[in-house]
C-alpha positions in Angstrom: -11.0 15.5 18.5 -10.4 12.0 18.2 -9.8 9.9 21.7 -7.5 7.6 20.9 -7.7 3.9 22.4 -4.8 2.6 24.7 -4.2 0.1 21.8 -4.0 2.9 19.2 -1.4 4.7 21.5 0.6 1.8 21.8 0.8 0.8 18.3 1.6 4.6 17.8 4.5 4.6 20.1 5.9 1.3 18.9 5.5 2.5 15.2 7.2 5.8 16.2 10.0 4.3 18.1 10.6 1.7 15.0 10.7 4.6 12.2 13.0 6.8 14.3 15.7 4.0 15.4 15.4 1.7 12.6 14.2 3.5 9.3 15.7 6.7 9.6 19.0 5.7 9.7 18.4 3.9 6.4 16.2 6.3 4.7 18.8 8.4 2.9 20.5 5.1 1.6 17.2 3.9 0.2 16.9 6.7 -1.7 20.3 7.1 -3.1 20.3 3.6 -4.1 16.8 2.9 -5.2 17.0 -0.6 -3.6 14.2 -2.1 -2.2 14.8 -2.3 1.3 14.1 -6.1 2.4 15.9 -5.7 5.8 12.7 -3.1 6.6 10.1 -5.8 5.4 11.8 -8.3 8.0 11.6 -5.2 10.4 8.0 -4.8 9.8 7.8 -8.7 10.2 9.0 -8.7 13.8 6.6 -6.0 15.0 3.7 -7.3 12.8 3.4 -4.1 10.7 1.9 -6.1 7.6 -0.8 -7.8 9.0 -2.3 -5.2 11.3 -5.7 -5.2 9.5 -6.0 -9.1 10.0 -8.9 -10.2 12.4 -7.6 -11.4 15.7 -8.1 -15.2 14.9 -5.6 -14.7 11.7 -2.7 -13.0 14.0 -3.6 -9.5 13.3 -5.3 -6.9 15.8 -8.3 -5.8 13.3 -6.7 -2.6 12.9 -9.3 0.1 11.7 -8.8 3.0 9.4 -7.6 5.3 12.5 -5.2 2.8 13.2 -3.5 2.5 9.8 -3.5 6.4 9.8 -1.2 6.4 12.9 1.1 4.0 11.6 1.3 5.7 8.2 1.8 9.0 9.5 5.0 7.8 11.5 6.6 5.9 8.9 6.1 8.4 6.3 7.7 10.8 9.0 10.8 9.4 8.0 10.4 7.5 4.9 7.7 7.8 2.2 9.2 4.8 0.4 8.8 2.5 3.5 5.6 3.6 4.1 4.3 2.6 0.9 5.0 -0.7 1.5 2.8 -0.6 4.4 -0.1 1.2 2.3 -0.5 -1.3 -0.5 0.0 -4.2 1.7 -2.6 -3.4 4.2 -5.1 -2.0 1.6 -5.3 -5.5 0.1 -6.2 -7.0 3.3 -8.4 -4.2 4.3 -10.4 -5.0 1.0 -10.5 -8.8 1.6 -11.5 -8.3 5.2 -14.6 -6.3 3.9 -15.3 -8.1 0.7 -14.1 -11.6 0.5 -15.7 -14.8 1.2 -15.5 -17.1 4.1 -13.6 -19.6 1.7 -11.4 -16.7 0.9 -10.3 -15.7 4.1 -9.6 -19.1 5.1 -7.4 -19.6 2.1 -5.6 -16.1 2.1 -5.5 -15.0 5.5 -3.5 -17.8 6.9 -0.7 -16.9 4.5 -0.7 -13.2 5.2 -0.7 -13.9 8.7 3.2 -14.8 9.0 3.8 -11.0 8.4 6.2 -11.1 5.5 4.2 -10.8 2.4 4.0 -7.8 0.4 0.9 -6.8 -1.8 -0.1 -4.5 -4.4 -2.9 -2.6 -5.3 -3.4 -2.8 -9.1 -5.8 -0.3 -10.6 -4.1 2.6 -12.9 -3.3 2.1 -16.5 -2.1 4.3 -19.2 -5.6 5.8 -20.0 -7.1 5.2 -16.9 -6.5 6.1 -13.1 -8.9 8.3 -11.4 -11.1 7.6 -14.3 -11.3 3.9 -13.3 -14.2 3.4 -15.4 -12.3 4.1 -18.6 -9.7 0.6 -17.5 -9.2 -1.4 -20.7 -7.9 -4.3 -18.7 -10.5 -7.1 -19.4 -11.2 -10.6 -18.0 -13.0 -13.5 -19.7 -14.4 -16.6 -18.2 -12.8 -19.9 -19.7 -13.8 -22.7 -17.5 -12.0 -22.5 -14.5 -9.9 -19.4 -15.0 -10.6 -16.2 -15.8 -8.4 -15.0 -18.4 -6.9 -11.5 -17.8 -5.4 -9.1 -20.6 -4.0 -5.7 -20.2 -1.4 -3.5 -19.0 -1.6 -1.6 -15.6 1.0 1.1 -14.6 2.8 3.2 -12.0 1.8 0.0 -9.5 3.9 0.4 -5.9 5.4 -2.5 -4.9 4.9 -3.8 -8.4 8.3 -6.1 -8.4 8.2 -7.3 -5.1 4.8 -8.3 -4.6 3.3 -11.9 -3.4 -0.4 -10.8 -4.2 -1.8 -8.1 -6.7 -5.8 -7.0 -6.0 -6.2 -6.3 -9.8 -9.3 -4.8 -11.4 -10.2 -5.4 -14.7 -13.4 -5.5 -16.7 -15.5 -8.9 -17.5 -16.1 -8.7 -21.0 -19.7 -9.9 -21.0 -21.0 -6.9 -18.6 -21.5 -3.8 -19.8 -19.1 -0.3 -18.9 -19.1 0.1 -15.2 -21.1 -2.8 -14.3 -18.0 -5.0 -15.7 -15.4 -3.8 -13.3 -14.3 -6.7 -11.1 -11.6 -7.4 -8.5 -9.6 -10.4 -8.5 -6.6 -11.8 -6.3 -3.3 -12.7 -8.4 -0.4 -14.2 -7.2 3.0 -13.3 -8.4 3.8 -16.8 -10.1 0.4 -16.4 -12.2 1.6 -17.6 -15.8 0.7 -14.9 -18.1 1.9 -12.2 -15.6 5.1 -10.1 -16.3 6.7 -7.0 -15.4 7.0 -3.8 -17.5 9.5 -0.8 -17.2 10.5 -0.1 -13.6 9.9 3.9 -12.9 13.2 6.2 -12.2 11.4 8.5 -9.9 12.3 11.7 -8.4 10.5 10.4 -4.9 9.6 7.3 -3.4 13.2 5.7 -4.3 13.3 2.3 -2.9 9.7 1.5 -3.9 9.6 -0.7 -6.9 6.9 1.3 -8.9 6.5 -0.6 -12.3 4.2 -1.6 -15.0 2.5 -5.0 -14.8 1.3 -6.8 -18.0 -1.4 -9.3 -18.3 -1.0 -11.8 -21.6 -3.8 -14.0 -21.2 -2.8 -14.7 -17.6 -4.8 -17.4 -15.7 -6.4 -16.6 -12.9 -8.6 -19.2 -10.8 -12.4 -18.3 -11.1 -12.7 -18.6 -7.0 -10.2 -15.6 -6.8 -12.6 -13.2 -7.9 -13.5 -10.9 -4.9 -17.5 -10.2 -4.5 -18.3 -11.3 -7.4 -18.7 -10.3 -11.2 -19.2 -6.7 -11.3 -18.5 -6.1 -7.9 -15.1 -4.1 -8.3 -16.8 -0.6 -8.6 -18.6 -1.1 -5.3 -15.3 -2.4 -3.8 -13.6 1.0 -5.0 -16.6 3.1 -4.3 -17.5 1.9 -0.6 -14.3 0.2 0.5 -11.1 1.3 -1.4 -12.0 5.0 -0.7 -10.9 4.9 2.5 -7.5 4.5 1.0 -7.6 7.8 0.6 -7.3 8.7 4.7 -4.4 6.2 5.2 -2.9 6.4 2.3 -2.2 9.9 0.7 -3.6 11.9 3.6 -1.7 10.1 6.5 1.3 9.8 4.2 1.3 13.9 3.3 1.1 14.5 6.9 3.7 12.4 7.8 5.9 13.8 5.5 4.8 17.6 6.7 5.5 16.7 10.0 9.2 15.1 9.1 10.0 18.3 7.4 9.0 20.3 10.3 10.9 18.5 12.8 14.1 18.5 10.7 13.7 22.3 9.9 13.1 23.0 13.6 16.2 21.0 14.9 18.1 22.5 12.0 17.2 26.0 13.2 18.6 25.2 16.7 21.6 23.8 15.6 22.5 26.7 13.1 24.3 29.9 14.6 24.3 33.2 13.1 24.9 36.4 14.8 26.1 34.5 17.8 23.2 32.5 18.5 20.8 30.0 17.0 19.0 31.1 14.0 15.6 29.8 15.7 15.9 32.8 18.0 15.6 35.4 15.1 12.7 37.0 14.4 12.3 35.7 10.7 12.4 32.3 11.7 10.0 32.5 14.7 
């Protein structure tokens, strides 16, 4: 059994209250309209939700994986779509904390410390996802820039992000050894948006394709160096499965159970709440 720290419990309780009082009343409308909830981003800014992983000196709290799991679970309990905003943003910060140089941290973290920046984790391609080694997006170093070409798909936060953590293969290296990670900013020349997915769930989250056509990325934006992308995926990004799909799935399940229990208490048949009937119990 995990013994949570006082700080973790405080963050969980603040997030639970924020989710119940502010996000839950908006959830149905977000789902129906499929519009990105900028008001929720402002709410996250007020509560520091998008910068939890940042070190203390940059305005965060240095949140660990357990803390992120608690936050993701509480938000997903009322809106899986709104939890995706946090997930991808904190994932980029988490990877930079673990893998970026001091110069990169000093360059990116002050901007992320404002608490209103959104990020995307950019790995999946039409023919590569879980099989990351099959990716075709490539990068070639030309002078002071890497030139990226390729297409990514099913990218959460794609249309609204300020920063993208993009995985591409450096052409001069072989297969797995060539996979590298790059921080790409939204106004990068050669970066454009493809089709926006019309989803059954997670509506309101802007999942779309990203297209790189000779996109020029400063060479100092490569994370960990050429060929370090696979190591980052295996040793750092794997933790995303915990505070991503796992914590979100738990939150969704808890939300469904909470809703069902409350309904069973309110729905009357045979003169009493159906919660009292053996078949429901």
